[in-house]
GUDOTOR-274307 format. One record per residue (C-alpha): x, y, z. Coordinates in steps of 0.05 Angstrom, whole numbers, plus 5000, padded with zeros to 4 digits. Layout:
@px = X | py = Y | pz = Z
...
//
This chain:
@px = 5000 | py = 5000 | pz = 5000
@px = 5036 | py = 5099 | pz = 4972
@px = 5012 | py = 5095 | pz = 5023
@px = 5035 | py = 5063 | pz = 5026
@px = 4994 | py = 5185 | pz = 5079
@px = 4967 | py = 5231 | pz = 5174
@px = 4905 | py = 5266 | pz = 5167
@px = 4866 | py = 5203 | pz = 5155
@px = 4865 | py = 5128 | pz = 5156
@px = 4923 | py = 5098 | pz = 5128
@px = 4941 | py = 5111 | pz = 5068
@px = 4911 | py = 5167 | pz = 5089
@px = 4965 | py = 5170 | pz = 5139
@px = 5016 | py = 5164 | pz = 5086
@px = 4999 | py = 5222 | pz = 5044
@px = 4965 | py = 5287 | pz = 5059
@px = 5000 | py = 5320 | pz = 5118
@px = 5070 | py = 5294 | pz = 5108
@px = 5127 | py = 5336 | pz = 5082
@px = 5153 | py = 5317 | pz = 5014
@px = 5214 | py = 5271 | pz = 5017
@px = 5279 | py = 5308 | pz = 5001
@px = 5332 | py = 5268 | pz = 4965
@px = 5400 | py = 5270 | pz = 4998
@px = 5466 | py = 5280 | pz = 4964
@px = 5501 | py = 5226 | pz = 4923
@px = 5534 | py = 5168 | pz = 4961
@px = 5602 | py = 5180 | pz = 4993
@px = 5662 | py = 5135 | pz = 4982
@px = 5655 | py = 5066 | pz = 5014
@px = 5675 | py = 5065 | pz = 5087
@px = 5717 | py = 5008 | pz = 5114
@px = 5663 | py = 4984 | pz = 5162
@px = 5614 | py = 4981 | pz = 5103
@px = 5665 | py = 4945 | pz = 5060
@px = 5673 | py = 4893 | pz = 5114
@px = 5599 | py = 4876 | pz = 5107
@px = 5602 | py = 4867 | pz = 5031
@px = 5620 | py = 4793 | pz = 5027
@px = 5560 | py = 4775 | pz = 5070
@px = 5512 | py = 4823 | pz = 5036
@px = 5533 | py = 4798 | pz = 4967
@px = 5516 | py = 4727 | pz = 4991
@px = 5448 | py = 4751 | pz = 5017
@px = 5430 | py = 4785 | pz = 4952
@px = 5450 | py = 4725 | pz = 4911
@px = 5413 | py = 4676 | pz = 4956
@px = 5351 | py = 4720 | pz = 4959
@px = 5348 | py = 4726 | pz = 4883
@px = 5357 | py = 4653 | pz = 4869
@px = 5327 | py = 4615 | pz = 4928
@px = 5269 | py = 4657 | pz = 4953
@px = 5200 | py = 4628 | pz = 4957
@px = 5167 | py = 4696 | pz = 4951
@px = 5122 | py = 4684 | pz = 4891
@px = 5100 | py = 4617 | pz = 4917
@px = 5078 | py = 4650 | pz = 4982
@px = 5045 | py = 4707 | pz = 4945
@px = 5003 | py = 4654 | pz = 4910
@px = 4983 | py = 4624 | pz = 4976
@px = 4962 | py = 4691 | pz = 5004
@px = 4931 | py = 4723 | pz = 4942
@px = 4901 | py = 4663 | pz = 4906
@px = 4890 | py = 4618 | pz = 4966
@px = 4859 | py = 4670 | pz = 5012
@px = 4845 | py = 4732 | pz = 4971
@px = 4826 | py = 4801 | pz = 4996
@px = 4831 | py = 4813 | pz = 5071
@px = 4786 | py = 4868 | pz = 5098
@px = 4791 | py = 4883 | pz = 5173
@px = 4741 | py = 4843 | pz = 5212
@px = 4731 | py = 4792 | pz = 5157
@px = 4739 | py = 4716 | pz = 5158
@px = 4791 | py = 4722 | pz = 5102
@px = 4835 | py = 4768 | pz = 5144
@px = 4831 | py = 4718 | pz = 5202
@px = 4853 | py = 4663 | pz = 5153
@px = 4911 | py = 4706 | pz = 5130
@px = 4934 | py = 4718 | pz = 5201
@px = 4931 | py = 4643 | pz = 5216
@px = 4968 | py = 4629 | pz = 5151
@px = 5024 | py = 4677 | pz = 5169
@px = 5031 | py = 4646 | pz = 5238
@px = 5034 | py = 4576 | pz = 5208
@px = 5086 | py = 4594 | pz = 5156
@px = 5130 | py = 4631 | pz = 5205
@px = 5128 | py = 4572 | pz = 5253
@px = 5142 | py = 4524 | pz = 5196
@px = 5203 | py = 4567 | pz = 5179
@px = 5228 | py = 4554 | pz = 5251
@px = 5226 | py = 4628 | pz = 5269
@px = 5230 | py = 4649 | pz = 5342
@px = 5178 | py = 4682 | pz = 5387
@px = 5123 | py = 4672 | pz = 5335
@px = 5058 | py = 4698 | pz = 5364
@px = 4998 | py = 4743 | pz = 5352
@px = 4982 | py = 4806 | pz = 5391
@px = 4908 | py = 4823 | pz = 5399
@px = 4880 | py = 4886 | pz = 5368
@px = 4808 | py = 4911 | pz = 5365
@px = 4791 | py = 4935 | pz = 5295
@px = 4730 | py = 4967 | pz = 5261
@px = 4686 | py = 4921 | pz = 5219
@px = 4654 | py = 4952 | pz = 5158
@px = 4616 | py = 4912 | pz = 5106
@px = 4602 | py = 4933 | pz = 5035
@px = 4539 | py = 4894 | pz = 5017
@px = 4505 | py = 4903 | pz = 4950
@px = 4515 | py = 4969 | pz = 4916
@px = 4499 | py = 5002 | pz = 4849
@px = 4497 | py = 5069 | pz = 4814
@px = 4453 | py = 5086 | pz = 4755
@px = 4448 | py = 5150 | pz = 4715
@px = 4374 | py = 5165 | pz = 4703
@px = 4380 | py = 5231 | pz = 4665
@px = 4395 | py = 5254 | pz = 4612
@px = 4394 | py = 5179 | pz = 4595
@px = 4394 | py = 5113 | pz = 4632
@px = 4462 | py = 5082 | pz = 4640
@px = 4493 | py = 5039 | pz = 4695
@px = 4556 | py = 5069 | pz = 4723
@px = 4614 | py = 5031 | pz = 4755
@px = 4625 | py = 5047 | pz = 4828
@px = 4655 | py = 5025 | pz = 4894
@px = 4630 | py = 5049 | pz = 4961
@px = 4683 | py = 5083 | pz = 5003
@px = 4706 | py = 5045 | pz = 5064
@px = 4670 | py = 5068 | pz = 5127
@px = 4613 | py = 5099 | pz = 5088
@px = 4542 | py = 5094 | pz = 5112
@px = 4491 | py = 5062 | pz = 5066
@px = 4429 | py = 5088 | pz = 5033
@px = 4358 | py = 5066 | pz = 5048
@px = 4334 | py = 5004 | pz = 5011
@px = 4303 | py = 5044 | pz = 4953
@px = 4368 | py = 5082 | pz = 4944
@px = 4385 | py = 5156 | pz = 4939
@px = 4358 | py = 5191 | pz = 4878
@px = 4385 | py = 5261 | pz = 4867
@px = 4413 | py = 5312 | pz = 4818
@px = 4488 | py = 5315 | pz = 4812
@px = 4530 | py = 5378 | pz = 4819
@px = 4604 | py = 5379 | pz = 4802
@px = 4660 | py = 5414 | pz = 4840
@px = 4734 | py = 5410 | pz = 4827
@px = 4761 | py = 5439 | pz = 4892
@px = 4741 | py = 5466 | pz = 4959
@px = 4732 | py = 5537 | pz = 4933
@px = 4678 | py = 5515 | pz = 4883
@px = 4641 | py = 5478 | pz = 4937
@px = 4644 | py = 5538 | pz = 4982
@px = 4617 | py = 5583 | pz = 4926
@px = 4558 | py = 5536 | pz = 4914
@px = 4545 | py = 5533 | pz = 4989
@px = 4474 | py = 5512 | pz = 5005
@px = 4462 | py = 5506 | pz = 4930
@px = 4483 | py = 5433 | pz = 4938
@px = 4428 | py = 5420 | pz = 4989
@px = 4389 | py = 5357 | pz = 4972
@px = 4438 | py = 5339 | pz = 4916
@px = 4496 | py = 5291 | pz = 4906
@px = 4563 | py = 5326 | pz = 4900
@px = 4614 | py = 5298 | pz = 4851
@px = 4686 | py = 5316 | pz = 4868
@px = 4722 | py = 5313 | pz = 4801
@px = 4793 | py = 5329 | pz = 4820
@px = 4843 | py = 5293 | pz = 4774
@px = 4905 | py = 5260 | pz = 4803
@px = 4968 | py = 5284 | pz = 4768
@px = 5008 | py = 5233 | pz = 4727
@px = 5068 | py = 5202 | pz = 4761
@px = 5130 | py = 5245 | pz = 4761
@px = 5196 | py = 5209 | pz = 4774
@px = 5223 | py = 5271 | pz = 4809
@px = 5164 | py = 5283 | pz = 4856
@px = 5126 | py = 5217 | pz = 4856
@px = 5051 | py = 5211 | pz = 4852
@px = 4999 | py = 5265 | pz = 4867
@px = 4962 | py = 5218 | pz = 4913
@px = 4973 | py = 5257 | pz = 4977
@px = 4943 | py = 5320 | pz = 4947
@px = 4884 | py = 5288 | pz = 4912
@px = 4861 | py = 5238 | pz = 4965
@px = 4835 | py = 5293 | pz = 5011
@px = 4768 | py = 5293 | pz = 4974
@px = 4759 | py = 5218 | pz = 4985
@px = 4776 | py = 5226 | pz = 5059
@px = 4740 | py = 5290 | pz = 5077
@px = 4691 | py = 5299 | pz = 5019
@px = 4629 | py = 5271 | pz = 5053
@px = 4633 | py = 5319 | pz = 5112
@px = 4653 | py = 5377 | pz = 5068
@px = 4591 | py = 5368 | pz = 5026
@px = 4544 | py = 5349 | pz = 5083
@px = 4560 | py = 5414 | pz = 5117
@px = 4521 | py = 5449 | pz = 5061
@px = 4464 | py = 5399 | pz = 5061
@px = 4485 | py = 5350 | pz = 5007
@px = 4452 | py = 5281 | pz = 5010
@px = 4512 | py = 5242 | pz = 4984
@px = 4578 | py = 5247 | pz = 4948
@px = 4614 | py = 5215 | pz = 4890
@px = 4689 | py = 5222 | pz = 4884
@px = 4732 | py = 5213 | pz = 4823
@px = 4776 | py = 5151 | pz = 4834
@px = 4845 | py = 5170 | pz = 4860
@px = 4886 | py = 5145 | pz = 4801
@px = 4919 | py = 5177 | pz = 4741
@px = 4905 | py = 5119 | pz = 4694
@px = 4840 | py = 5081 | pz = 4687
@px = 4807 | py = 5028 | pz = 4644
@px = 4739 | py = 5044 | pz = 4675
@px = 4757 | py = 5011 | pz = 4740
@px = 4737 | py = 5047 | pz = 4805
@px = 4785 | py = 5053 | pz = 4864
@px = 4759 | py = 5050 | pz = 4935
@px = 4792 | py = 5074 | pz = 5000
@px = 4775 | py = 5099 | pz = 5069
@px = 4733 | py = 5160 | pz = 5083
@px = 4725 | py = 5195 | pz = 5149
@px = 4666 | py = 5233 | pz = 5179
@px = 4673 | py = 5296 | pz = 5221
@px = 4639 | py = 5288 | pz = 5288
@px = 4593 | py = 5348 | pz = 5282
@px = 4567 | py = 5335 | pz = 5211
@px = 4514 | py = 5287 | pz = 5185
@px = 4541 | py = 5223 | pz = 5156
@px = 4521 | py = 5216 | pz = 5082
@px = 4535 | py = 5159 | pz = 5032
@px = 4600 | py = 5163 | pz = 4993
@px = 4625 | py = 5124 | pz = 4933
@px = 4681 | py = 5126 | pz = 4883
@px = 4667 | py = 5126 | pz = 4808
@px = 4714 | py = 5116 | pz = 4749
@px = 4754 | py = 5174 | pz = 4721
@px = 4718 | py = 5163 | pz = 4655
@px = 4649 | py = 5170 | pz = 4686
@px = 4670 | py = 5230 | pz = 4727
@px = 4692 | py = 5265 | pz = 4664
@px = 4629 | py = 5246 | pz = 4626
@px = 4583 | py = 5273 | pz = 4681
@px = 4626 | py = 5336 | pz = 4684
@px = 4619 | py = 5346 | pz = 4608
@px = 4544 | py = 5334 | pz = 4609
@px = 4532 | py = 5385 | pz = 4664
@px = 4579 | py = 5436 | pz = 4630
@px = 4538 | py = 5429 | pz = 4567
@px = 4474 | py = 5447 | pz = 4604
@px = 4446 | py = 5377 | pz = 4617
@px = 4414 | py = 5359 | pz = 4683
@px = 4445 | py = 5295 | pz = 4710
@px = 4405 | py = 5252 | pz = 4758
@px = 4430 | py = 5187 | pz = 4789
@px = 4405 | py = 5134 | pz = 4837
@px = 4457 | py = 5108 | pz = 4887
@px = 4443 | py = 5044 | pz = 4926
@px = 4490 | py = 5021 | pz = 4981
@px = 4480 | py = 4968 | pz = 5035
@px = 4544 | py = 4990 | pz = 5070
@px = 4544 | py = 4985 | pz = 5146
@px = 4592 | py = 5001 | pz = 5203
@px = 4586 | py = 4943 | pz = 5251
@px = 4628 | py = 4964 | pz = 5311
@px = 4694 | py = 4934 | pz = 5332
@px = 4716 | py = 4861 | pz = 5330
@px = 4780 | py = 4824 | pz = 5351
@px = 4839 | py = 4819 | pz = 5304
@px = 4914 | py = 4813 | pz = 5313
@px = 4984 | py = 4835 | pz = 5293
@px = 5032 | py = 4779 | pz = 5275
@px = 5102 | py = 4778 | pz = 5305
@px = 5164 | py = 4734 | pz = 5293
@px = 5238 | py = 4742 | pz = 5307
@px = 5309 | py = 4723 | pz = 5292
@px = 5343 | py = 4735 | pz = 5359
@px = 5408 | py = 4775 | pz = 5359
@px = 5472 | py = 4741 | pz = 5381
@px = 5501 | py = 4800 | pz = 5422
@px = 5447 | py = 4853 | pz = 5432
@px = 5382 | py = 4813 | pz = 5431
@px = 5344 | py = 4870 | pz = 5466
@px = 5359 | py = 4918 | pz = 5409
@px = 5309 | py = 4909 | pz = 5353
@px = 5304 | py = 4922 | pz = 5278
@px = 5231 | py = 4917 | pz = 5256
@px = 5213 | py = 4898 | pz = 5185
@px = 5140 | py = 4894 | pz = 5166
@px = 5077 | py = 4910 | pz = 5126
@px = 5002 | py = 4909 | pz = 5135
@px = 4967 | py = 4842 | pz = 5126
@px = 4897 | py = 4870 | pz = 5115
@px = 4872 | py = 4897 | pz = 5048
@px = 4810 | py = 4925 | pz = 5017
@px = 4753 | py = 4877 | pz = 4998
@px = 4766 | py = 4881 | pz = 4923
@px = 4821 | py = 4849 | pz = 4881
@px = 4872 | py = 4808 | pz = 4920
@px = 4911 | py = 4863 | pz = 4955
@px = 4972 | py = 4838 | pz = 4917
@px = 5015 | py = 4901 | pz = 4914
@px = 4976 | py = 4930 | pz = 4973
@px = 5003 | py = 4897 | pz = 5013
@px = 5015 | py = 4823 | pz = 5003
@px = 5082 | py = 4838 | pz = 4972
@px = 5104 | py = 4875 | pz = 5035
@px = 5080 | py = 4818 | pz = 5079
@px = 5117 | py = 4764 | pz = 5040
@px = 5178 | py = 4809 | pz = 5033
@px = 5186 | py = 4813 | pz = 5108
@px = 5171 | py = 4739 | pz = 5120
@px = 5220 | py = 4717 | pz = 5066
@px = 5275 | py = 4764 | pz = 5090
@px = 5273 | py = 4730 | pz = 5158
@px = 5270 | py = 4660 | pz = 5128
@px = 5330 | py = 4673 | pz = 5082
@px = 5374 | py = 4699 | pz = 5138
@px = 5357 | py = 4640 | pz = 5182
@px = 5367 | py = 4590 | pz = 5126
@px = 5435 | py = 4621 | pz = 5112
@px = 5453 | py = 4614 | pz = 5186
@px = 5463 | py = 4689 | pz = 5192
@px = 5448 | py = 4713 | pz = 5262
@px = 5465 | py = 4787 | pz = 5267
@px = 5484 | py = 4825 | pz = 5331
@px = 5414 | py = 4852 | pz = 5341
@px = 5345 | py = 4821 | pz = 5337
@px = 5306 | py = 4826 | pz = 5272
@px = 5231 | py = 4827 | pz = 5285
@px = 5177 | py = 4817 | pz = 5232
@px = 5112 | py = 4853 | pz = 5247
@px = 5050 | py = 4844 | pz = 5203
@px = 5001 | py = 4898 | pz = 5222
@px = 4926 | py = 4891 | pz = 5220
@px = 4876 | py = 4945 | pz = 5200
@px = 4921 | py = 4994 | pz = 5162
@px = 4870 | py = 5008 | pz = 5109
@px = 4812 | py = 5033 | pz = 5150
@px = 4837 | py = 5050 | pz = 5219
@px = 4911 | py = 5041 | pz = 5233
@px = 4893 | py = 5004 | pz = 5296
@px = 4949 | py = 4953 | pz = 5287
@px = 5004 | py = 5005 | pz = 5282
@px = 4978 | py = 5044 | pz = 5342
@px = 4970 | py = 4980 | pz = 5383
@px = 5041 | py = 4958 | pz = 5369
@px = 5070 | py = 5025 | pz = 5391
@px = 5027 | py = 5025 | pz = 5454
@px = 5040 | py = 4952 | pz = 5472
@px = 5116 | py = 4960 | pz = 5462
@px = 5124 | py = 5031 | pz = 5487
@px = 5174 | py = 5010 | pz = 5541
@px = 5217 | py = 4975 | pz = 5487
@px = 5218 | py = 5030 | pz = 5435
@px = 5282 | py = 5061 | pz = 5461
@px = 5313 | py = 4995 | pz = 5440
@px = 5283 | py = 4997 | pz = 5370
@px = 5343 | py = 5017 | pz = 5328
@px = 5302 | py = 5021 | pz = 5263
@px = 5234 | py = 5002 | pz = 5234
@px = 5225 | py = 4989 | pz = 5159
@px = 5155 | py = 4988 | pz = 5128
@px = 5139 | py = 4965 | pz = 5057
@px = 5072 | py = 4992 | pz = 5033
@px = 5084 | py = 5015 | pz = 4961
@px = 5081 | py = 4950 | pz = 4923
@px = 5130 | py = 4898 | pz = 4899
@px = 5161 | py = 4937 | pz = 4842
@px = 5235 | py = 4948 | pz = 4828
@px = 5266 | py = 4976 | pz = 4892
@px = 5297 | py = 5045 | pz = 4887
@px = 5319 | py = 5060 | pz = 4958
@px = 5293 | py = 5080 | pz = 5026
@px = 5264 | py = 5141 | pz = 5061
@px = 5284 | py = 5160 | pz = 5132
@px = 5241 | py = 5197 | pz = 5182
@px = 5253 | py = 5217 | pz = 5254
@px = 5220 | py = 5265 | pz = 5303
@px = 5288 | py = 5296 | pz = 5316
@px = 5309 | py = 5326 | pz = 5250
@px = 5383 | py = 5331 | pz = 5269
@px = 5383 | py = 5257 | pz = 5282
@px = 5345 | py = 5245 | pz = 5217
@px = 5401 | py = 5280 | pz = 5179
@px = 5454 | py = 5237 | pz = 5213
@px = 5415 | py = 5174 | pz = 5197
@px = 5408 | py = 5195 | pz = 5124
@px = 5483 | py = 5205 | pz = 5119
@px = 5495 | py = 5136 | pz = 5149
@px = 5446 | py = 5103 | pz = 5102
@px = 5480 | py = 5136 | pz = 5042
@px = 5544 | py = 5101 | pz = 5062
@px = 5508 | py = 5034 | pz = 5056
@px = 5484 | py = 5044 | pz = 4985
@px = 5545 | py = 5012 | pz = 4951
@px = 5523 | py = 4946 | pz = 4982
@px = 5459 | py = 4948 | pz = 4941
@px = 5492 | py = 4965 | pz = 4874
@px = 5479 | py = 4896 | pz = 4843
@px = 5404 | py = 4905 | pz = 4855
@px = 5401 | py = 4971 | pz = 4819
@px = 5408 | py = 5046 | pz = 4830
@px = 5383 | py = 5069 | pz = 4898
@px = 5377 | py = 5134 | pz = 4936
@px = 5361 | py = 5156 | pz = 5006
@px = 5307 | py = 5208 | pz = 5018
@px = 5288 | py = 5245 | pz = 5081
@px = 5213 | py = 5246 | pz = 5092
@px = 5152 | py = 5203 | pz = 5102
@px = 5164 | py = 5130 | pz = 5121
@px = 5100 | py = 5091 | pz = 5131
@px = 5032 | py = 5095 | pz = 5165
@px = 5039 | py = 5033 | pz = 5209
@px = 5107 | py = 5052 | pz = 5238
@px = 5091 | py = 5126 | pz = 5246
@px = 5060 | py = 5117 | pz = 5316
@px = 5132 | py = 5102 | pz = 5338
@px = 5156 | py = 5170 | pz = 5313
@px = 5146 | py = 5207 | pz = 5380
@px = 5195 | py = 5157 | pz = 5411
@px = 5249 | py = 5177 | pz = 5361
@px = 5253 | py = 5109 | pz = 5329
@px = 5287 | py = 5115 | pz = 5261
@px = 5231 | py = 5100 | pz = 5212
@px = 5247 | py = 5076 | pz = 5142
@px = 5201 | py = 5070 | pz = 5082
@px = 5217 | py = 5017 | pz = 5030
@px = 5217 | py = 5055 | pz = 4964
@px = 5201 | py = 5025 | pz = 4896
@px = 5191 | py = 5049 | pz = 4825
@px = 5119 | py = 5069 | pz = 4836
@px = 5098 | py = 5093 | pz = 4768
@px = 5045 | py = 5038 | pz = 4761
@px = 5024 | py = 5030 | pz = 4833
@px = 4963 | py = 5074 | pz = 4833
@px = 4937 | py = 5042 | pz = 4769
@px = 4920 | py = 4981 | pz = 4812
@px = 4915 | py = 5011 | pz = 4882
@px = 4850 | py = 4995 | pz = 4920
@px = 4817 | py = 4966 | pz = 4858
@px = 4795 | py = 4899 | pz = 4829
@px = 4859 | py = 4901 | pz = 4787
@px = 4907 | py = 4893 | pz = 4846
@px = 4919 | py = 4819 | pz = 4832
@px = 4979 | py = 4773 | pz = 4832
@px = 4991 | py = 4777 | pz = 4757
@px = 5012 | py = 4850 | pz = 4766
@px = 5073 | py = 4829 | pz = 4808
@px = 5136 | py = 4818 | pz = 4766
@px = 5175 | py = 4759 | pz = 4796
@px = 5244 | py = 4789 | pz = 4781
@px = 5227 | py = 4856 | pz = 4811
@px = 5196 | py = 4823 | pz = 4871
@px = 5259 | py = 4780 | pz = 4881
@px = 5299 | py = 4845 | pz = 4881
@px = 5253 | py = 4872 | pz = 4934
@px = 5265 | py = 4812 | pz = 4979
@px = 5340 | py = 4818 | pz = 4967
@px = 5339 | py = 4892 | pz = 4986
@px = 5298 | py = 4884 | pz = 5049
@px = 5337 | py = 4823 | pz = 5074
@px = 5403 | py = 4859 | pz = 5062
@px = 5381 | py = 4923 | pz = 5096
@px = 5352 | py = 4886 | pz = 5155
@px = 5417 | py = 4847 | pz = 5165
@px = 5461 | py = 4909 | pz = 5158
@px = 5421 | py = 4950 | pz = 5208
@px = 5423 | py = 4892 | pz = 5257
@px = 5497 | py = 4879 | pz = 5247
@px = 5528 | py = 4948 | pz = 5241
@px = 5574 | py = 4973 | pz = 5296
@px = 5529 | py = 5029 | pz = 5322
@px = 5460 | py = 5058 | pz = 5311
@px = 5437 | py = 5098 | pz = 5251
@px = 5431 | py = 5162 | pz = 5292
@px = 5500 | py = 5158 | pz = 5323
@px = 5556 | py = 5201 | pz = 5295
@px = 5618 | py = 5160 | pz = 5292
@px = 5583 | py = 5094 | pz = 5274
@px = 5645 | py = 5080 | pz = 5234
//
């Protein structure tokens, strides 16, 4: 899941309020302490590329279990699957940690344009949305492109359905996606429109490329505003409705949604370890979220991250590599519509967090790895950590070009930020990620086996190096 975005639920967390990552300078000459690690890291990379079981395990999770919405039977199956696999891999301290999560169900849903002609439209209700009455919600549609236009219309939207048609910019290699800027209408749109008396909202799917496939995601209601139904439609249908209204046509639709919020239910984070040989109380966390939306298979978001972490631990154990510090896999529950897993981990382990030397989260898909981001509460320490990470980059040269950026790390690990844990985001070539994100198209066939093997090699190597290096990332004089 880029998300991967924290003004909202996850991904939410991983976008809107974070500062843009800033790329650091080019790598420095290789330090002796880094060069000493090279023979081992070369072996890890070679082993991870040729002997990983990543795609096999992706098949088990994606094809065998499928999508994994919080509170669902399929998520419970995925949690049990992960525990079984980790125990079968002979990992240490394998256990689950209980978390209460929200349960939202989609039910049947449909959207039909009634005027100026009848036509079924493709839609997905937003996660957390309330439903409509059984007969549906029939109303005229008004289009806005930003907050200012909504404010200008004001109570003119009363009794209507507001369509937020705000396009997501195309991917830019220099700045990444425009997800963080665009997603605000999905997150806050219902309450923004309800404030002026709207009966419901439609939001243009948050993607820059579409083959008439809608993209869902979490929405959030303000406490003091009426909760109204909310759904995502395709970029094509959003543009069509916009054109019709601009030409003077009156557009009327009927929205039907059986969506319901059903309170909180038990779930769990999954934990497993490779104990350190010298400093077992010092911990390097590697992880991802095991839940997904209830469409597609949650392959890139975030089965790839889950398997990446599990395989990294298996490979190091199979190679009989036991670093100085403990490497801990954490698979968080409920990232997509609540972040309860990430918060619970930080709360449950608050007395240990001073011993967490780093936490790496993968929530951007299993594409070709391009580096890491680094984020700390203390910006001076963040700069030191970034410099140290730059020194490590030569170890990853055989995987491909990589850079270190200062900025947002990940939504699940961010609750550890106030404790000054060095937080690292696993970065990939994300140009295609939001084509599939939160849609029916996020399926196993979109994951390239070679690129995914490189992901496993990168994470396993970084986890080992952080657990083996002489000092901590934030220490000057690590060398």
